[in-house]
PDB file with SEQRES, HELIX, SHEET and CRYST1 records, atoms N, CA, C and O in Angstrom:
SEQRES   1 A   59  MET ILE PHE ASN PHE PHE THR LEU PHE ILE PHE LEU GLN          
SEQRES   2 A   59  GLU VAL ALA MET ALA ASP VAL MET ARG SER ASN GLY LYS          
SEQRES   3 A   59  ILE PHE VAL VAL VAL VAL ILE SER LEU ILE ILE LEU PHE          
SEQRES   4 A   59  SER LEU PHE LEU TYR LEU TYR ARG ILE GLU LYS LYS ILE          
SEQRES   5 A   59  GLU SER ILE LYS LYS ASN LYS                                  
HELIX    1 AA1 ILE A    2  ASN A   24  1                                  23    
HELIX    2 AA2 ILE A   27  ASN A   58  1                                  32    
CRYST1    1.000    1.000    1.000  90.00  90.00  90.00 P 1           1          
ATOM      1  N   MET A   1      36.993 -52.999 -99.122  1.00  0.00           N  
ATOM      2  CA  MET A   1      36.307 -54.059 -98.424  1.00  0.00           C  
ATOM      3  C   MET A   1      35.400 -54.843 -99.385  1.00  0.00           C  
ATOM      4  O   MET A   1      35.351 -56.073 -99.356  1.00  0.00           O  
ATOM      5  N   ILE A   2      34.690 -54.100-100.228  1.00  0.00           N  
ATOM      6  CA  ILE A   2      33.813 -54.750-101.193  1.00  0.00           C  
ATOM      7  C   ILE A   2      34.617 -55.597-102.173  1.00  0.00           C  
ATOM      8  O   ILE A   2      34.202 -56.686-102.568  1.00  0.00           O  
ATOM      9  N   PHE A   3      35.789 -55.061-102.556  1.00  0.00           N  
ATOM     10  CA  PHE A   3      36.662 -55.789-103.471  1.00  0.00           C  
ATOM     11  C   PHE A   3      37.083 -57.139-102.873  1.00  0.00           C  
ATOM     12  O   PHE A   3      37.169 -58.139-103.585  1.00  0.00           O  
ATOM     13  N   ASN A   4      37.341 -57.156-101.573  1.00  0.00           N  
ATOM     14  CA  ASN A   4      37.733 -58.412-100.925  1.00  0.00           C  
ATOM     15  C   ASN A   4      36.613 -59.454-101.001  1.00  0.00           C  
ATOM     16  O   ASN A   4      36.870 -60.626-101.272  1.00  0.00           O  
ATOM     17  N   PHE A   5      35.382 -59.027-100.762  1.00  0.00           N  
ATOM     18  CA  PHE A   5      34.265 -59.953-100.855  1.00  0.00           C  
ATOM     19  C   PHE A   5      34.078 -60.448-102.277  1.00  0.00           C  
ATOM     20  O   PHE A   5      33.791 -61.624-102.503  1.00  0.00           O  
ATOM     21  N   PHE A   6      34.242 -59.544-103.235  1.00  0.00           N  
ATOM     22  CA  PHE A   6      34.102 -59.923-104.635  1.00  0.00           C  
ATOM     23  C   PHE A   6      35.182 -60.924-105.033  1.00  0.00           C  
ATOM     24  O   PHE A   6      34.906 -61.900-105.730  1.00  0.00           O  
ATOM     25  N   THR A   7      36.415 -60.674-104.587  1.00  0.00           N  
ATOM     26  CA  THR A   7      37.513 -61.591-104.881  1.00  0.00           C  
ATOM     27  C   THR A   7      37.277 -62.944-104.247  1.00  0.00           C  
ATOM     28  O   THR A   7      37.519 -63.971-104.880  1.00  0.00           O  
ATOM     29  N   LEU A   8      36.810 -62.969-103.013  1.00  0.00           N  
ATOM     30  CA  LEU A   8      36.497 -64.218-102.326  1.00  0.00           C  
ATOM     31  C   LEU A   8      35.402 -64.988-103.054  1.00  0.00           C  
ATOM     32  O   LEU A   8      35.494 -66.205-103.210  1.00  0.00           O  
ATOM     33  N   PHE A   9      34.366 -64.283-103.500  1.00  0.00           N  
ATOM     34  CA  PHE A   9      33.277 -64.927-104.210  1.00  0.00           C  
ATOM     35  C   PHE A   9      33.773 -65.559-105.508  1.00  0.00           C  
ATOM     36  O   PHE A   9      33.399 -66.686-105.832  1.00  0.00           O  
ATOM     37  N   ILE A  10      34.612 -64.840-106.253  1.00  0.00           N  
ATOM     38  CA  ILE A  10      35.151 -65.381-107.509  1.00  0.00           C  
ATOM     39  C   ILE A  10      36.046 -66.588-107.222  1.00  0.00           C  
ATOM     40  O   ILE A  10      35.987 -67.585-107.942  1.00  0.00           O  
ATOM     41  N   PHE A  11      36.871 -66.507-106.178  1.00  0.00           N  
ATOM     42  CA  PHE A  11      37.756 -67.616-105.830  1.00  0.00           C  
ATOM     43  C   PHE A  11      36.955 -68.863-105.486  1.00  0.00           C  
ATOM     44  O   PHE A  11      37.275 -69.954-105.959  1.00  0.00           O  
ATOM     45  N   LEU A  12      35.921 -68.716-104.670  1.00  0.00           N  
ATOM     46  CA  LEU A  12      35.102 -69.873-104.295  1.00  0.00           C  
ATOM     47  C   LEU A  12      34.377 -70.453-105.508  1.00  0.00           C  
ATOM     48  O   LEU A  12      34.219 -71.669-105.621  1.00  0.00           O  
ATOM     49  N   GLN A  13      33.946 -69.592-106.398  1.00  0.00           N  
ATOM     50  CA  GLN A  13      33.275 -70.078-107.620  1.00  0.00           C  
ATOM     51  C   GLN A  13      34.240 -70.852-108.492  1.00  0.00           C  
ATOM     52  O   GLN A  13      33.878 -71.884-109.056  1.00  0.00           O  
ATOM     53  N   GLU A  14      35.499 -70.351-108.613  1.00  0.00           N  
ATOM     54  CA  GLU A  14      36.484 -71.052-109.430  1.00  0.00           C  
ATOM     55  C   GLU A  14      36.848 -72.408-108.823  1.00  0.00           C  
ATOM     56  O   GLU A  14      37.057 -73.377-109.553  1.00  0.00           O  
ATOM     57  N   VAL A  15      36.922 -72.481-107.514  1.00  0.00           N  
ATOM     58  CA  VAL A  15      37.239 -73.750-106.866  1.00  0.00           C  
ATOM     59  C   VAL A  15      36.136 -74.757-107.135  1.00  0.00           C  
ATOM     60  O   VAL A  15      36.413 -75.923-107.417  1.00  0.00           O  
ATOM     61  N   ALA A  16      34.893 -74.319-107.050  1.00  0.00           N  
ATOM     62  CA  ALA A  16      33.752 -75.220-107.322  1.00  0.00           C  
ATOM     63  C   ALA A  16      33.804 -75.691-108.778  1.00  0.00           C  
ATOM     64  O   ALA A  16      33.546 -76.858-109.071  1.00  0.00           O  
ATOM     65  N   MET A  17      34.141 -74.771-109.684  1.00  0.00           N  
ATOM     66  CA  MET A  17      34.214 -75.142-111.083  1.00  0.00           C  
ATOM     67  C   MET A  17      35.353 -76.135-111.312  1.00  0.00           C  
ATOM     68  O   MET A  17      35.217 -77.069-112.103  1.00  0.00           O  
ATOM     69  N   ALA A  18      36.472 -75.931-110.621  1.00  0.00           N  
ATOM     70  CA  ALA A  18      37.607 -76.860-110.769  1.00  0.00           C  
ATOM     71  C   ALA A  18      37.229 -78.235-110.228  1.00  0.00           C  
ATOM     72  O   ALA A  18      37.621 -79.252-110.800  1.00  0.00           O  
ATOM     73  N   ASP A  19      36.475 -78.279-109.140  1.00  0.00           N  
ATOM     74  CA  ASP A  19      36.059 -79.559-108.593  1.00  0.00           C  
ATOM     75  C   ASP A  19      35.174 -80.313-109.568  1.00  0.00           C  
ATOM     76  O   ASP A  19      35.312 -81.525-109.733  1.00  0.00           O  
ATOM     77  N   VAL A  20      34.261 -79.594-110.216  1.00  0.00           N  
ATOM     78  CA  VAL A  20      33.369 -80.231-111.207  1.00  0.00           C  
ATOM     79  C   VAL A  20      34.192 -80.751-112.381  1.00  0.00           C  
ATOM     80  O   VAL A  20      33.969 -81.865-112.855  1.00  0.00           O  
ATOM     81  N   MET A  21      35.140 -79.946-112.849  1.00  0.00           N  
ATOM     82  CA  MET A  21      35.963 -80.387-113.995  1.00  0.00           C  
ATOM     83  C   MET A  21      36.823 -81.580-113.621  1.00  0.00           C  
ATOM     84  O   MET A  21      37.028 -82.486-114.429  1.00  0.00           O  
ATOM     85  N   ARG A  22      37.330 -81.577-112.380  1.00  0.00           N  
ATOM     86  CA  ARG A  22      38.136 -82.711-111.916  1.00  0.00           C  
ATOM     87  C   ARG A  22      37.302 -83.988-111.834  1.00  0.00           C  
ATOM     88  O   ARG A  22      37.769 -85.072-112.184  1.00  0.00           O  
ATOM     89  N   SER A  23      36.077 -83.845-111.372  1.00  0.00           N  
ATOM     90  CA  SER A  23      35.236 -85.034-111.220  1.00  0.00           C  
ATOM     91  C   SER A  23      34.812 -85.575-112.577  1.00  0.00           C  
ATOM     92  O   SER A  23      34.600 -86.780-112.713  1.00  0.00           O  
ATOM     93  N   ASN A  24      34.685 -84.734-113.566  1.00  0.00           N  
ATOM     94  CA  ASN A  24      34.317 -85.179-114.918  1.00  0.00           C  
ATOM     95  C   ASN A  24      35.507 -85.637-115.729  1.00  0.00           C  
ATOM     96  O   ASN A  24      35.344 -86.244-116.788  1.00  0.00           O  
ATOM     97  N   GLY A  25      36.704 -85.352-115.242  1.00  0.00           N  
ATOM     98  CA  GLY A  25      37.899 -85.714-115.982  1.00  0.00           C  
ATOM     99  C   GLY A  25      38.286 -84.724-117.044  1.00  0.00           C  
ATOM    100  O   GLY A  25      39.204 -84.978-117.824  1.00  0.00           O  
ATOM    101  N   LYS A  26      37.593 -83.581-117.094  1.00  0.00           N  
ATOM    102  CA  LYS A  26      37.883 -82.576-118.114  1.00  0.00           C  
ATOM    103  C   LYS A  26      39.067 -81.698-117.738  1.00  0.00           C  
ATOM    104  O   LYS A  26      39.579 -80.961-118.581  1.00  0.00           O  
ATOM    105  N   ILE A  27      39.510 -81.763-116.493  1.00  0.00           N  
ATOM    106  CA  ILE A  27      40.638 -80.949-116.069  1.00  0.00           C  
ATOM    107  C   ILE A  27      41.887 -81.328-116.850  1.00  0.00           C  
ATOM    108  O   ILE A  27      42.742 -80.480-117.104  1.00  0.00           O  
ATOM    109  N   PHE A  28      41.999 -82.596-117.232  1.00  0.00           N  
ATOM    110  CA  PHE A  28      43.153 -83.035-118.007  1.00  0.00           C  
ATOM    111  C   PHE A  28      43.153 -82.419-119.388  1.00  0.00           C  
ATOM    112  O   PHE A  28      44.213 -82.114-119.935  1.00  0.00           O  
ATOM    113  N   VAL A  29      41.984 -82.236-119.953  1.00  0.00           N  
ATOM    114  CA  VAL A  29      41.886 -81.578-121.260  1.00  0.00           C  
ATOM    115  C   VAL A  29      42.356 -80.124-121.141  1.00  0.00           C  
ATOM    116  O   VAL A  29      43.067 -79.622-122.011  1.00  0.00           O  
ATOM    117  N   VAL A  30      41.962 -79.472-120.084  1.00  0.00           N  
ATOM    118  CA  VAL A  30      42.367 -78.093-119.865  1.00  0.00           C  
ATOM    119  C   VAL A  30      43.891 -77.988-119.676  1.00  0.00           C  
ATOM    120  O   VAL A  30      44.529 -77.075-120.200  1.00  0.00           O  
ATOM    121  N   VAL A  31      44.444 -78.912-118.940  1.00  0.00           N  
ATOM    122  CA  VAL A  31      45.902 -78.920-118.703  1.00  0.00           C  
ATOM    123  C   VAL A  31      46.646 -79.181-120.010  1.00  0.00           C  
ATOM    124  O   VAL A  31      47.635 -78.507-120.300  1.00  0.00           O  
ATOM    125  N   VAL A  32      46.197 -80.124-120.781  1.00  0.00           N  
ATOM    126  CA  VAL A  32      46.864 -80.459-122.055  1.00  0.00           C  
ATOM    127  C   VAL A  32      46.791 -79.274-123.021  1.00  0.00           C  
ATOM    128  O   VAL A  32      47.792 -78.933-123.651  1.00  0.00           O  
ATOM    129  N   ILE A  33      45.631 -78.649-123.142  1.00  0.00           N  
ATOM    130  CA  ILE A  33      45.491 -77.484-124.032  1.00  0.00           C  
ATOM    131  C   ILE A  33      46.384 -76.362-123.566  1.00  0.00           C  
ATOM    132  O   ILE A  33      47.020 -75.706-124.391  1.00  0.00           O  
ATOM    133  N   SER A  34      46.456 -76.114-122.249  1.00  0.00           N  
ATOM    134  CA  SER A  34      47.319 -75.072-121.715  1.00  0.00           C  
ATOM    135  C   SER A  34      48.785 -75.366-122.026  1.00  0.00           C  
ATOM    136  O   SER A  34      49.532 -74.465-122.408  1.00  0.00           O  
ATOM    137  N   LEU A  35      49.196 -76.616-121.866  1.00  0.00           N  
ATOM    138  CA  LEU A  35      50.581 -76.967-122.176  1.00  0.00           C  
ATOM    139  C   LEU A  35      50.888 -76.819-123.667  1.00  0.00           C  
ATOM    140  O   LEU A  35      51.982 -76.391-124.034  1.00  0.00           O  
ATOM    141  N   ILE A  36      49.954 -77.161-124.502  1.00  0.00           N  
ATOM    142  CA  ILE A  36      50.153 -76.993-125.946  1.00  0.00           C  
ATOM    143  C   ILE A  36      50.319 -75.528-126.293  1.00  0.00           C  
ATOM    144  O   ILE A  36      51.184 -75.176-127.095  1.00  0.00           O  
ATOM    145  N   ILE A  37      49.510 -74.676-125.708  1.00  0.00           N  
ATOM    146  CA  ILE A  37      49.586 -73.230-125.975  1.00  0.00           C  
ATOM    147  C   ILE A  37      50.931 -72.696-125.473  1.00  0.00           C  
ATOM    148  O   ILE A  37      51.585 -71.930-126.181  1.00  0.00           O  
ATOM    149  N   LEU A  38      51.354 -73.086-124.271  1.00  0.00           N  
ATOM    150  CA  LEU A  38      52.637 -72.622-123.757  1.00  0.00           C  
ATOM    151  C   LEU A  38      53.805 -73.090-124.603  1.00  0.00           C  
ATOM    152  O   LEU A  38      54.714 -72.317-124.904  1.00  0.00           O  
ATOM    153  N   PHE A  39      53.777 -74.377-124.992  1.00  0.00           N  
ATOM    154  CA  PHE A  39      54.838 -74.915-125.832  1.00  0.00           C  
ATOM    155  C   PHE A  39      54.908 -74.174-127.161  1.00  0.00           C  
ATOM    156  O   PHE A  39      55.995 -73.857-127.642  1.00  0.00           O  
ATOM    157  N   SER A  40      53.744 -73.899-127.755  1.00  0.00           N  
ATOM    158  CA  SER A  40      53.710 -73.175-129.020  1.00  0.00           C  
ATOM    159  C   SER A  40      54.265 -71.766-128.874  1.00  0.00           C  
ATOM    160  O   SER A  40      54.986 -71.278-129.744  1.00  0.00           O  
ATOM    161  N   LEU A  41      53.925 -71.124-127.778  1.00  0.00           N  
ATOM    162  CA  LEU A  41      54.426 -69.773-127.526  1.00  0.00           C  
ATOM    163  C   LEU A  41      55.939 -69.775-127.382  1.00  0.00           C  
ATOM    164  O   LEU A  41      56.610 -68.917-127.955  1.00  0.00           O  
ATOM    165  N   PHE A  42      56.492 -70.722-126.625  1.00  0.00           N  
ATOM    166  CA  PHE A  42      57.948 -70.811-126.476  1.00  0.00           C  
ATOM    167  C   PHE A  42      58.637 -71.136-127.799  1.00  0.00           C  
ATOM    168  O   PHE A  42      59.696 -70.588-128.103  1.00  0.00           O  
ATOM    169  N   LEU A  43      58.043 -72.013-128.570  1.00  0.00           N  
ATOM    170  CA  LEU A  43      58.599 -72.348-129.878  1.00  0.00           C  
ATOM    171  C   LEU A  43      58.610 -71.125-130.795  1.00  0.00           C  
ATOM    172  O   LEU A  43      59.590 -70.875-131.497  1.00  0.00           O  
ATOM    173  N   TYR A  44      57.526 -70.375-130.781  1.00  0.00           N  
ATOM    174  CA  TYR A  44      57.433 -69.150-131.571  1.00  0.00           C  
ATOM    175  C   TYR A  44      58.517 -68.147-131.156  1.00  0.00           C  
ATOM    176  O   TYR A  44      59.195 -67.568-132.005  1.00  0.00           O  
ATOM    177  N   LEU A  45      58.669 -67.953-129.866  1.00  0.00           N  
ATOM    178  CA  LEU A  45      59.694 -67.018-129.377  1.00  0.00           C  
ATOM    179  C   LEU A  45      61.096 -67.479-129.746  1.00  0.00           C  
ATOM    180  O   LEU A  45      61.946 -66.657-130.089  1.00  0.00           O  
ATOM    181  N   TYR A  46      61.346 -68.772-129.681  1.00  0.00           N  
ATOM    182  CA  TYR A  46      62.648 -69.311-130.046  1.00  0.00           C  
ATOM    183  C   TYR A  46      62.929 -69.064-131.513  1.00  0.00           C  
ATOM    184  O   TYR A  46      64.036 -68.664-131.873  1.00  0.00           O  
ATOM    185  N   ARG A  47      61.949 -69.296-132.362  1.00  0.00           N  
ATOM    186  CA  ARG A  47      62.135 -69.074-133.806  1.00  0.00           C  
ATOM    187  C   ARG A  47      62.369 -67.605-134.119  1.00  0.00           C  
ATOM    188  O   ARG A  47      63.202 -67.275-134.964  1.00  0.00           O  
ATOM    189  N   ILE A  48      61.644 -66.722-133.446  1.00  0.00           N  
ATOM    190  CA  ILE A  48      61.834 -65.290-133.649  1.00  0.00           C  
ATOM    191  C   ILE A  48      63.239 -64.886-133.227  1.00  0.00           C  
ATOM    192  O   ILE A  48      63.885 -64.087-133.906  1.00  0.00           O  
ATOM    193  N   GLU A  49      63.716 -65.431-132.112  1.00  0.00           N  
ATOM    194  CA  GLU A  49      65.073 -65.113-131.639  1.00  0.00           C  
ATOM    195  C   GLU A  49      66.120 -65.560-132.645  1.00  0.00           C  
ATOM    196  O   GLU A  49      67.086 -64.840-132.898  1.00  0.00           O  
ATOM    197  N   LYS A  50      65.937 -66.736-133.220  1.00  0.00           N  
ATOM    198  CA  LYS A  50      66.891 -67.232-134.229  1.00  0.00           C  
ATOM    199  C   LYS A  50      66.878 -66.333-135.473  1.00  0.00           C  
ATOM    200  O   LYS A  50      67.934 -66.055-136.042  1.00  0.00           O  
ATOM    201  N   LYS A  51      65.715 -65.887-135.891  1.00  0.00           N  
ATOM    202  CA  LYS A  51      65.624 -64.985-137.039  1.00  0.00           C  
ATOM    203  C   LYS A  51      66.308 -63.660-136.755  1.00  0.00           C  
ATOM    204  O   LYS A  51      66.990 -63.122-137.627  1.00  0.00           O  
ATOM    205  N   ILE A  52      66.143 -63.131-135.572  1.00  0.00           N  
ATOM    206  CA  ILE A  52      66.781 -61.866-135.187  1.00  0.00           C  
ATOM    207  C   ILE A  52      68.286 -62.030-135.172  1.00  0.00           C  
ATOM    208  O   ILE A  52      69.009 -61.151-135.641  1.00  0.00           O  
ATOM    209  N   GLU A  53      68.773 -63.153-134.636  1.00  0.00           N  
ATOM    210  CA  GLU A  53      70.212 -63.401-134.633  1.00  0.00           C  
ATOM    211  C   GLU A  53      70.766 -63.481-136.057  1.00  0.00           C  
ATOM    212  O   GLU A  53      71.843 -62.952-136.332  1.00  0.00           O  
ATOM    213  N   SER A  54      70.050 -64.127-136.947  1.00  0.00           N  
ATOM    214  CA  SER A  54      70.550 -64.243-138.319  1.00  0.00           C  
ATOM    215  C   SER A  54      70.541 -62.882-139.029  1.00  0.00           C  
ATOM    216  O   SER A  54      71.420 -62.602-139.844  1.00  0.00           O  
ATOM    217  N   ILE A  55      69.557 -62.046-138.721  1.00  0.00           N  
ATOM    218  CA  ILE A  55      69.517 -60.705-139.327  1.00  0.00           C  
ATOM    219  C   ILE A  55      70.681 -59.863-138.798  1.00  0.00           C  
ATOM    220  O   ILE A  55      71.322 -59.140-139.560  1.00  0.00           O  
ATOM    221  N   LYS A  56      70.954 -59.957-137.494  1.00  0.00           N  
ATOM    222  CA  LYS A  56      72.072 -59.215-136.915  1.00  0.00           C  
ATOM    223  C   LYS A  56      73.403 -59.689-137.491  1.00  0.00           C  
ATOM    224  O   LYS A  56      74.309 -58.890-137.727  1.00  0.00           O  
ATOM    225  N   LYS A  57      73.509 -61.001-137.715  1.00  0.00           N  
ATOM    226  CA  LYS A  57      74.749 -61.553-138.238  1.00  0.00           C  
ATOM    227  C   LYS A  57      75.003 -61.097-139.675  1.00  0.00           C  
ATOM    228  O   LYS A  57      76.152 -60.889-140.066  1.00  0.00           O  
ATOM    229  N   ASN A  58      73.936 -60.940-140.463  1.00  0.00           N  
ATOM    230  CA  ASN A  58      74.071 -60.542-141.861  1.00  0.00           C  
ATOM    231  C   ASN A  58      74.388 -59.067-142.026  1.00  0.00           C  
ATOM    232  O   ASN A  58      74.870 -58.671-143.087  1.00  0.00           O  
ATOM    233  N   LYS A  59      74.143 -58.257-141.044  1.00  0.00           N  
ATOM    234  CA  LYS A  59      74.406 -56.820-141.181  1.00  0.00           C  
ATOM    235  C   LYS A  59      75.836 -56.483-140.974  1.00  0.00           C  
ATOM    236  O   LYS A  59      76.213 -55.315-141.056  1.00  0.00           O  
TER     237      LYS A  59                                                      
END                                                                             
């Protein structure tokens, strides 16, 4: 029961923080940075996969 109240409190706090960031226009910065990080992660995984394939092919 206490966990539910704690979760609700954190959720309401995050919503308020998101509203502030949206009103300041900073939410776009957060979205862009998140997309850059995700794109970089996928690119890294793709490159690792290609390296693994080339190592398997050479054996």
